SELOVO-766084 format. One line per field, with one value per atom (N, C-alpha, C, O, CB): residue in one letter; atom name; x, y, z. Coordinates in pm, 1 decimal. Atoms other than C-alpha are relative to their C-alpha. Glycine has a CB too. Layout:
REM residues N
r <- A	...
a <- CA	...
c1 <- X	...
c2 <- Y	...
c3 <- Z	...
//
This chain:
REM residues 116
r <- X	X	X	X	X	X	X	X	X	X	X	X	X	X	X	X	X	X	X	X	X	X	X	X	X	X	X	X	X	X	X	X	X	X	X	X	X	X	X	X	X	X	X	X	X	X	X	X	X	X	X	X	X	X	X	X	X	X	X	X	X	X	X	X	X	X	X	X	X	X	X	X	X	X	X	X	X	X	X	X	X	X	X	X	X	X	X	X	X	X	X	X	X	X	X	X	X	X	X	X	X	X	X	X	X	X	X	X	X	X	X	X	X	X	X	X	X	X	X	X	X	X	X	X	X	X	X	X	X	X	X	X	X	X	X	X	X	X	X	X	X	X	X	X	X	X	X	X	X	X	X	X	X	X	X	X	X	X	X	X	X	X	X	X	X	X	X	X	X	X	X	X	X	X	X	X	X	X	X	X	X	X	X	X	X	X	X	X	X	X	X	X	X	X	X	X	X	X	X	X	X	X	X	X	X	X	X	X	X	X	X	X	X	X	X	X	X	X	X	X	X	X	X	X	X	X	X	X	X	X	X	X	X	X	X	X	X	X	X	X	X	X	X	X	X	X	X	X	X	X	X	X	X	X	X	X	X	X	X	X	X	X	X	X	X	X	X	X	X	X	X	X	X	X	X	X	X	X	X	X	X	X	X	X	X	X	X	X	X	X	X	X	X	X	X	X	X	X	X	X	X	X	X	X	X	X	X	X	X	X	X	X	X	X	X	X	X	X	X	X	X	X	X	X	X	X	X	X	X	X	X	X	X	X	X	X	X	X	X	X	X	X	X	X	X	X	X	X	X	X	X	X	X	X	X	X	X	X	X	X	X	X	X	X	X	X	X	X	X	X	X	X	X	X	X	X	X	X	X	X	X	X	X	X	X	X	X	X	X	X	X	X	X	X	X	X	X	X	X	X	X	X	X	X	X	X	X	X	X	X	X	X	X	X	X	X	X	X	X	X	X	X	X	X	X	X	X	X	X	X	X	X	X	X	X	X	X	X	X	X	X	X	X	X	X	X	X	X	X	X	X	X	X	X	X	X	X	X	X	X	X	X	X	X	X	X	X	X	X	X	X	X	X	X	X	X	X	X	X	X	X	X	X	X	X	X	X	X	X	X	X	X	X	X	X	X	X	X	X	X	X	X	X	X	X	X	X	X	X	X	X	X	X	X	X	X	X	X	X	X	X	X	X	X	X	X	X	X	X	X	X	X	X	X	X	X	X	X	X	X	X	X	X	X	X	X	X	X	X	X	X	X	X	X	X	X	X	X	X	X	X	X	X	X	X	X	X	X	X	X	X	X	X	X	X	X	X	X	X	X
a <- N	CA	C	O	CB	N	CA	C	O	CB	N	CA	C	O	CB	N	CA	C	O	CB	N	CA	C	O	CB	N	CA	C	O	CB	N	CA	C	O	CB	N	CA	C	O	CB	N	CA	C	O	CB	N	CA	C	O	CB	N	CA	C	O	CB	N	CA	C	O	CB	N	CA	C	O	CB	N	CA	C	O	CB	N	CA	C	O	CB	N	CA	C	O	CB	N	CA	C	O	CB	N	CA	C	O	CB	N	CA	C	O	CB	N	CA	C	O	CB	N	CA	C	O	CB	N	CA	C	O	CB	N	CA	C	O	CB	N	CA	C	O	CB	N	CA	C	O	CB	N	CA	C	O	CB	N	CA	C	O	CB	N	CA	C	O	CB	N	CA	C	O	CB	N	CA	C	O	CB	N	CA	C	O	CB	N	CA	C	O	CB	N	CA	C	O	CB	N	CA	C	O	CB	N	CA	C	O	CB	N	CA	C	O	CB	N	CA	C	O	CB	N	CA	C	O	CB	N	CA	C	O	CB	N	CA	C	O	CB	N	CA	C	O	CB	N	CA	C	O	CB	N	CA	C	O	CB	N	CA	C	O	CB	N	CA	C	O	CB	N	CA	C	O	CB	N	CA	C	O	CB	N	CA	C	O	CB	N	CA	C	O	CB	N	CA	C	O	CB	N	CA	C	O	CB	N	CA	C	O	CB	N	CA	C	O	CB	N	CA	C	O	CB	N	CA	C	O	CB	N	CA	C	O	CB	N	CA	C	O	CB	N	CA	C	O	CB	N	CA	C	O	CB	N	CA	C	O	CB	N	CA	C	O	CB	N	CA	C	O	CB	N	CA	C	O	CB	N	CA	C	O	CB	N	CA	C	O	CB	N	CA	C	O	CB	N	CA	C	O	CB	N	CA	C	O	CB	N	CA	C	O	CB	N	CA	C	O	CB	N	CA	C	O	CB	N	CA	C	O	CB	N	CA	C	O	CB	N	CA	C	O	CB	N	CA	C	O	CB	N	CA	C	O	CB	N	CA	C	O	CB	N	CA	C	O	CB	N	CA	C	O	CB	N	CA	C	O	CB	N	CA	C	O	CB	N	CA	C	O	CB	N	CA	C	O	CB	N	CA	C	O	CB	N	CA	C	O	CB	N	CA	C	O	CB	N	CA	C	O	CB	N	CA	C	O	CB	N	CA	C	O	CB	N	CA	C	O	CB	N	CA	C	O	CB	N	CA	C	O	CB	N	CA	C	O	CB	N	CA	C	O	CB	N	CA	C	O	CB	N	CA	C	O	CB	N	CA	C	O	CB	N	CA	C	O	CB	N	CA	C	O	CB	N	CA	C	O	CB	N	CA	C	O	CB	N	CA	C	O	CB	N	CA	C	O	CB	N	CA	C	O	CB	N	CA	C	O	CB	N	CA	C	O	CB	N	CA	C	O	CB	N	CA	C	O	CB	N	CA	C	O	CB	N	CA	C	O	CB	N	CA	C	O	CB	N	CA	C	O	CB	N	CA	C	O	CB	N	CA	C	O	CB	N	CA	C	O	CB	N	CA	C	O	CB
c1 <- 23.4	-3735.6	75.9	69.9	-25.3	-106.9	-3421.6	110.2	176.1	13.5	-36.6	-3304.0	-116.1	-122.0	110.9	85.2	-3571.1	34.6	38.6	-104.7	-18.2	-3461.9	102.6	109.3	-6.9	-183.9	-3075.5	-44.4	-42.9	136.6	59.7	-3227.0	-54.0	-10.9	-90.9	108.2	-3491.2	197.1	248.4	-253.4	-77.7	-3141.3	115.8	184.6	143.0	-138.0	-2901.5	-126.1	-84.6	122.5	56.2	-3193.8	-80.4	-202.2	-95.2	76.2	-3311.4	-42.9	28.8	79.4	55.5	-3563.1	60.1	117.3	-140.2	-81.6	-3432.1	-14.7	74.1	-45.0	12.4	-3627.2	28.9	40.1	-84.7	-59.0	-3531.2	109.9	134.4	-20.6	-177.0	-3121.8	-54.1	-40.8	90.2	-40.6	-3215.5	-59.4	28.1	-179.8	13.7	-3379.3	99.6	149.8	-95.2	-120.8	-3128.4	107.1	161.6	33.0	-43.8	-2870.7	-7.6	89.7	30.5	7.5	-3048.1	-15.8	61.3	-146.8	-6.5	-3146.0	144.8	160.4	-149.9	-107.4	-2844.0	98.8	157.9	135.6	-191.3	-2547.3	-82.2	-3.1	77.8	70.2	-2800.7	-52.2	-67.3	165.1	-14.1	-2844.5	-174.0	-202.0	-35.9	153.2	-3222.1	21.0	33.5	-108.1	31.3	-3233.7	92.0	101.4	-128.0	-80.0	-2955.3	-33.8	12.6	56.1	38.6	-3142.4	-2.9	-36.5	-91.9	-26.0	-3071.0	-82.8	-147.3	104.3	153.4	-3287.6	100.9	221.7	-82.3	-49.1	-3240.1	-127.2	-244.8	9.3	71.7	-3355.7	-16.2	39.9	12.8	106.7	-3581.4	41.1	163.3	48.3	60.2	-3652.7	-69.3	-158.5	1.3	54.3	-3779.3	-95.2	-69.1	94.4	103.6	-4079.2	-113.4	-205.4	8.9	78.7	-4317.0	-21.4	51.0	-57.6	26.7	-4445.4	-19.8	-106.8	-131.2	8.2	-4345.9	140.6	225.0	-65.9	-112.8	-4049.0	-34.1	-153.4	93.6	67.2	-4075.4	82.9	205.4	-4.7	-199.4	-3813.2	42.3	102.6	34.5	-123.5	-3683.6	-111.9	-227.7	75.5	134.7	-3793.6	162.2	279.1	-124.7	-128.2	-3556.7	-82.6	-193.0	34.0	77.9	-3649.1	-29.2	-131.6	72.1	-60.2	-3528.8	-153.0	-208.9	135.9	128.6	-3844.8	-85.0	-143.2	-32.2	129.6	-4081.2	-86.1	-178.9	-85.8	-15.6	-4115.1	65.7	188.0	45.9	37.1	-4188.6	-12.4	-117.7	-91.9	78.8	-4175.7	43.6	156.9	33.0	23.4	-4304.8	43.5	154.9	-126.8	-0.6	-4243.2	-55.0	-62.8	139.0	168.8	-4489.0	13.5	37.6	-167.4	-25.2	-4461.5	-122.6	-206.7	98.9	134.6	-4756.0	-67.6	-178.1	-56.9	78.9	-4857.2	-109.8	-232.5	115.8	106.2	-5006.8	-107.5	-197.8	19.0	90.6	-5242.0	-122.4	-197.5	74.3	-7.6	-5370.7	-74.1	-186.7	83.4	31.8	-5369.3	-32.8	-35.2	70.6	33.3	-5456.3	-97.2	-73.6	-103.0	36.9	-5659.4	102.0	37.6	-119.6	-164.6	-5294.2	60.6	133.7	87.7	-49.9	-5142.0	-45.3	37.4	-24.8	39.6	-5371.8	-19.4	-47.1	-74.9	17.6	-5380.6	130.8	145.1	-28.6	-159.6	-5026.0	51.8	155.0	78.7	-28.9	-5042.8	-65.0	-23.4	-28.5	41.7	-5213.5	9.9	-10.6	-49.2	-125.3	-5034.2	125.6	214.0	42.4	-124.9	-4755.2	-16.0	58.4	45.6	12.2	-4933.5	-44.8	-72.3	-70.6	86.0	-5089.3	152.4	166.6	-30.1	-110.4	-4742.4	94.0	209.7	74.9	-64.5	-4636.6	50.6	123.9	173.5	-88.4	-4513.7	-103.0	-223.7	105.0	65.5	-4603.1	55.9	175.8	8.0	-29.2	-4635.0	-31.7	-117.5	-64.6	24.0	-4542.8	13.4	94.9	52.8	4.5	-4620.6	38.1	-0.7	-160.5	-46.7	-4467.3	-44.7	-52.7	237.7	15.0	-4554.5	188.0	217.0	-177.3	-72.5	-4190.2	35.8	113.6	-53.5	-39.6	-4194.3	-6.8	-1.3	-40.7	66.9	-4288.5	183.2	244.0	-139.9	-143.5	-3914.6	48.5	157.6	46.0	-116.3	-3775.0	14.5	121.6	-64.9	-42.7	-3897.4	-61.3	1.4	-42.6	20.1	-4038.4	97.3	56.8	-141.6	-50.7	-3737.3	-5.1	-5.4	124.9	-36.1	-3710.1	-74.5	-37.2	4.1	75.7	-4075.9	-24.8	-65.8	-60.7	-16.6	-4041.0	65.4	-14.4	66.1	-155.5	-3717.5	-45.0	-22.8	127.2	9.8	-3891.3	-140.1	-182.9	-47.8	166.2	-4227.7	116.7	195.7	-224.3	-111.3	-3980.7	38.6	-65.5	208.4	16.2	-3835.5	-83.4	-73.1	25.4	152.7	-4166.0	-90.5	-208.7	-126.0	25.4	-4256.5	78.6	48.2	-24.5	-131.6	-3896.9	-39.9	-87.1	162.5	6.1	-3949.0	-123.7	-124.2	28.0	73.4	-4278.2	-9.0	-64.7	-2.2	-8.3	-4180.0	131.5	205.7	-28.6	-152.3	-3879.5	132.5	153.7	-47.3	-95.2	-3625.4	-10.5	-6.9	238.1	-55.6	-3601.5	96.0	192.2	-47.9	-108.0	-3449.1	171.0	177.2	-49.6	-83.4	-3089.2	7.9	-75.3	124.9	23.2	-3018.4	188.6	276.3	-83.4	-102.1	-2699.0	64.7	143.9	2.2
c2 <- 135.7	3186.2	-14.2	12.2	-113.1	20.1	3100.0	79.3	52.9	18.2	-153.1	3440.0	116.0	235.3	127.9	-1.4	3460.6	-45.8	6.0	-27.2	82.5	3210.3	-19.1	-59.3	-105.4	-75.1	3331.6	96.0	91.3	90.4	-116.6	3647.8	-47.9	-5.3	88.0	17.9	3487.8	-90.2	-48.7	-193.8	66.3	3223.7	142.4	146.7	-199.9	-70.7	3521.2	148.7	258.3	64.2	-89.0	3717.8	-93.9	-89.4	114.2	100.1	3451.1	79.3	128.8	-149.0	-23.8	3548.3	-83.1	-189.1	-26.1	23.4	3487.3	-186.2	-268.7	95.3	63.9	3211.5	-156.6	-265.6	51.8	57.9	3009.5	13.9	-92.8	52.2	45.8	3073.9	-132.7	-252.5	148.3	152.9	2873.2	-150.7	-235.8	27.9	119.2	2583.1	-59.8	-170.7	25.2	73.2	2539.9	-25.2	-110.7	30.4	38.0	2551.1	-158.4	-223.5	92.6	145.3	2216.3	-107.0	-198.6	-14.8	74.7	2067.1	32.2	-20.1	53.5	-17.1	2169.8	-131.0	-201.6	212.6	86.0	1936.0	-194.2	-278.9	-0.4	119.8	1602.0	-129.0	-246.4	-92.2	15.8	1617.7	-113.0	-199.6	255.9	25.8	1489.3	-175.2	-209.8	156.4	195.1	1099.4	18.4	-98.6	-86.5	-7.8	1179.8	17.7	-33.1	-83.8	-71.5	1370.6	106.9	200.0	-16.2	-151.0	1620.0	82.8	67.9	8.5	-182.7	1985.9	76.5	98.9	174.0	-147.2	2242.2	140.2	126.3	-9.8	-76.6	2583.2	56.5	44.5	54.7	-112.1	2836.5	-92.0	-95.6	208.1	84.1	2603.1	-25.2	-92.0	-73.8	-23.8	2654.9	-166.3	-218.9	92.1	21.3	2425.8	-29.8	-37.0	-13.6	-70.4	2432.0	112.3	161.2	-24.7	-109.2	2754.1	72.2	148.9	-8.7	5.3	2755.8	18.2	-68.5	-112.4	92.0	2819.5	-41.7	-31.5	22.4	60.7	2646.6	20.4	26.6	-170.5	-39.0	2709.9	-70.5	-70.5	-34.0	120.1	2389.6	-147.4	-172.2	-100.3	163.9	2027.9	-102.6	-64.7	-3.1	90.3	1708.9	-63.1	-117.0	-120.1	138.7	1523.2	-137.5	-188.8	-33.5	128.4	1187.3	-94.6	-195.8	30.1	47.9	1175.6	84.1	111.7	-93.8	-100.0	1436.8	35.6	-35.8	-40.6	-61.7	1684.9	88.9	91.9	-67.0	-113.9	2006.8	106.8	102.9	-19.2	-63.6	2276.7	98.7	139.0	-41.1	-160.8	2599.7	87.8	82.1	34.5	-101.0	2874.0	152.2	229.2	5.2	-74.3	3091.5	202.7	244.4	-165.7	-172.6	3485.8	36.7	-24.9	118.8	13.3	3671.3	45.9	91.4	16.4	-64.3	3782.3	-151.3	-141.6	31.5	79.3	3432.9	24.8	20.5	-125.7	-67.4	3547.4	12.9	-83.7	146.6	-6.4	3683.1	-50.7	-24.8	-25.2	79.2	3453.8	-153.0	-214.9	24.2	113.9	3147.1	-103.5	-214.9	46.5	58.3	3056.3	21.4	16.6	73.5	17.8	3078.9	-48.3	-96.1	76.2	141.4	2842.8	-92.7	-172.2	-23.8	102.7	2609.5	-97.5	-217.1	21.9	-11.5	2633.6	-82.7	-175.2	133.6	20.7	2586.3	-84.1	-122.5	70.3	99.4	2301.7	-131.8	-245.1	17.4	75.9	2132.1	-45.0	-158.8	16.3	102.9	2110.6	-5.9	-8.8	93.0	83.2	2019.6	-134.7	-232.8	56.8	159.4	1752.5	-48.2	-168.2	-42.0	96.8	1697.6	-125.1	-247.4	178.6	31.6	1657.9	-102.8	-125.4	138.0	144.3	1354.0	100.1	27.4	-100.8	2.8	1588.2	-5.1	4.7	99.8	-80.6	1641.1	140.8	163.8	-80.8	-86.7	1998.4	-67.6	-145.1	120.3	-63.2	2088.6	88.8	124.7	-19.7	-122.4	2399.9	45.3	-9.3	39.4	-55.4	2592.3	164.0	218.3	-15.6	-99.0	2920.1	61.8	12.4	55.9	-68.8	3162.3	-20.5	-77.9	114.0	50.8	3152.9	-76.9	-80.6	36.2	224.4	2738.4	65.7	116.9	-243.8	34.7	2758.4	80.1	107.8	4.6	-127.3	3041.3	-46.0	-51.8	191.6	-40.7	2988.4	-173.7	-202.6	155.9	137.2	2586.1	-125.1	-218.4	13.0	133.6	2388.2	-152.9	-236.4	3.0	157.6	2072.6	-6.8	-27.2	-99.8	30.8	2048.9	-48.6	-153.6	90.6	-33.3	2154.4	-122.2	-213.7	136.0	118.1	1879.3	-105.7	-195.7	-29.0	148.3	1639.5	-40.1	-152.5	-32.6	75.9	1612.5	41.2	-53.1	98.5	18.3	1681.6	-130.0	-194.1	159.8	66.1	1410.1	-125.5	-203.2	34.3	99.6	1173.2	56.6	24.1	16.0	20.0	1278.4	-45.2	-76.5	94.1	46.9	1166.7	-112.3	-153.2	22.7	107.5	854.6	-98.4	-220.6	23.1	46.6	815.7	-87.3	-197.1	49.7	36.9	787.2	-93.9	-40.9	98.6	71.4	520.6	105.3	179.7	-273.3	-91.9	631.8	-127.6	-247.0	73.1	143.9	467.3	-13.5	55.6	-16.4	127.8	154.1	30.0	123.1	-31.0	-56.0	214.8	-116.8	-207.3	25.8	87.0	11.4	-50.5	33.8	84.7	77.0	-251.2	-30.8	-118.4	-50.3
c3 <- -84.7	-2299.8	45.7	165.8	-38.5	2.3	-2310.7	114.0	214.6	-125.2	-131.6	-2151.9	69.1	99.0	-90.9	-139.2	-1942.2	49.8	161.4	29.6	-134.9	-1763.7	110.8	227.0	-30.7	-73.3	-1706.0	75.2	198.2	-121.4	-87.8	-1617.0	91.0	198.2	-52.6	-172.9	-1343.4	53.3	157.2	-8.1	-166.6	-1204.9	60.4	162.4	-47.1	-23.7	-1212.3	108.4	145.9	-216.6	-98.7	-989.6	101.8	85.1	-71.3	-43.9	-755.4	135.9	222.9	11.7	-119.7	-512.7	132.0	106.9	-21.8	-91.5	-140.9	-0.2	-21.6	142.6	-25.1	-78.8	-104.9	-48.7	48.9	120.5	-447.2	44.6	100.9	-134.3	-77.4	-309.9	75.9	50.6	154.2	-164.9	55.6	-101.0	-117.0	236.9	91.2	-178.2	-94.0	-75.7	-75.0	56.5	-445.2	32.8	-37.0	-77.8	-24.4	-237.0	107.7	145.7	-2.4	-32.8	-65.1	-154.3	-183.0	110.7	139.5	-418.4	-112.6	-222.9	-82.6	174.3	-669.4	50.5	-31.2	-34.5	-36.9	-460.1	-66.5	-108.1	314.6	71.4	-594.8	176.3	210.2	-152.2	-204.1	-157.7	-37.8	45.1	161.7	3.0	-265.8	-85.0	-202.5	-115.4	47.4	-363.6	-48.7	-86.1	-101.9	125.5	-585.2	-115.9	-218.0	-18.3	124.6	-808.0	-14.4	58.8	-40.2	43.8	-998.1	-74.9	-178.7	-69.8	64.0	-1050.5	-82.6	-74.3	184.3	46.0	-1266.3	58.0	91.6	-206.8	-0.6	-1215.6	-100.0	-208.9	70.6	111.7	-1382.8	-109.1	-123.8	-34.7	136.8	-1690.0	-45.0	7.2	-28.2	64.9	-1974.7	-77.7	-185.9	-60.7	75.5	-2032.0	-53.4	28.1	-17.9	38.2	-2308.9	-1.5	-88.2	21.8	48.1	-2295.6	167.4	208.8	-119.1	-117.2	-1935.8	75.2	52.4	22.5	-77.9	-1667.7	55.9	84.7	59.7	-109.5	-1451.8	184.3	173.8	-58.8	-162.2	-1045.9	-46.7	-154.0	208.9	35.9	-1011.2	-122.8	-156.2	230.4	46.7	-1199.6	12.1	5.0	-268.5	-15.5	-1153.4	-147.8	-140.0	179.2	98.1	-1519.1	27.1	-18.0	-109.3	-37.4	-1377.8	52.9	10.7	140.2	19.1	-1191.5	15.5	120.4	67.5	8.8	-1355.1	97.6	135.5	-80.9	-141.7	-1055.7	2.3	16.5	94.9	-6.8	-1065.9	123.5	187.1	-48.0	-154.3	-747.8	-33.6	-60.1	167.2	11.3	-790.5	89.9	37.9	-2.4	-94.7	-508.4	-42.2	-138.0	43.8	17.1	-470.8	101.3	214.6	140.7	-58.1	-356.1	-5.9	-71.4	-92.6	39.7	-296.5	-82.0	-52.7	63.0	122.5	-621.1	18.0	18.6	-190.0	47.4	-638.4	60.7	-22.8	5.2	-57.4	-426.2	-140.5	-154.7	67.2	120.1	-781.9	-98.1	-140.6	-15.7	89.2	-1006.4	-18.7	-125.1	-53.6	-39.1	-879.2	-170.3	-217.2	158.8	175.7	-1252.6	-63.4	-168.2	-95.6	84.3	-1434.1	31.6	-55.1	-24.9	-74.7	-1149.1	-45.2	-89.9	131.1	30.7	-1237.5	-134.5	-143.5	44.5	100.8	-1580.4	-54.1	-134.1	-27.7	25.2	-1600.5	31.2	-23.7	40.8	-43.0	-1350.0	-81.1	-105.1	128.1	118.7	-1565.3	-115.8	-157.9	-20.1	145.7	-1897.8	57.0	-28.5	-184.6	-64.6	-1693.7	34.5	33.4	123.7	-65.6	-1553.6	-74.8	-74.4	116.0	166.6	-1896.6	-36.2	-38.2	-223.8	77.2	-2032.3	90.3	54.8	-43.9	-68.6	-1762.6	147.7	214.7	-121.0	-81.7	-1466.0	96.5	74.3	-1.3	-112.7	-1104.4	36.2	20.3	124.3	-25.8	-975.7	174.7	217.1	-84.3	-129.5	-585.0	-18.0	-103.0	100.7	-2.8	-516.5	193.6	296.9	-74.8	-186.9	-153.8	-26.1	-136.3	61.1	37.7	-79.5	92.8	201.7	42.4	-46.7	-13.4	173.9	250.2	-44.5	-194.5	353.4	68.7	191.7	93.1	-85.7	388.8	-27.2	66.9	-150.4	47.9	209.2	64.7	14.9	-139.0	-54.9	445.4	146.0	206.4	-5.8	-93.5	758.1	22.2	124.1	69.8	17.6	737.4	-113.3	-182.6	-41.1	106.3	546.2	-1.8	-92.2	-10.2	2.2	668.8	-61.8	-177.3	102.0	9.3	625.4	-188.5	-237.9	79.6	131.6	245.7	8.3	-11.5	-54.8	35.6	237.8	-10.6	-91.6	112.3	-27.8	404.9	-129.0	-155.6	204.5	114.7	121.2	-88.6	-92.7	-28.9	207.8	-207.6	82.0	96.7	-82.1	-4.8	-52.3	-18.2	-113.1	32.8	31.0	13.4	-134.4	-122.4	157.9	154.2	-386.2	-70.7	-185.9	-65.1	95.2	-492.3	13.9	-92.1	35.6	-42.0	-334.3	-17.8	-2.4	107.5	111.2	-509.1	-81.4	-85.1	-54.2	93.8	-793.2	-63.4	-146.0	-42.7	-20.8	-804.4	-180.0	-275.7	-39.4	192.6	-1088.3	-65.5	-36.1	-8.8	129.8	-1430.0	-45.0	-78.6	-125.6	64.2	-1540.0	-9.8	-90.1	-177.2	49.7	-1567.7	-147.1	-141.7	110.6	97.9	-1927.5	5.7	-13.0	-161.3	32.5	-1928.2	-59.4	-24.5	3.0
//
């Protein structure tokens, strides 16, 4: 699973590259994201563990796998994660809209309290 995730990180789609450019430097409310990260039986596109938020980018092949995507989202939800899904063309052509949606989702869950 780890080697598959590593391979996916080496060969990102254009949409993954574009979104990673916005979330990789803690530009989203200071939250740290990881990409192509194994969680249970899945490799998720992006995850912020601090806010338990997963971002999945879907290409056209996802038209044929709606049931599998729903099962995946249900399993991740059962583990406490919220999942946002965007089409690749949304990330590429409506980037600001996608980023605003991610920011609203991050704001919906406050960061965990820091222990002093």
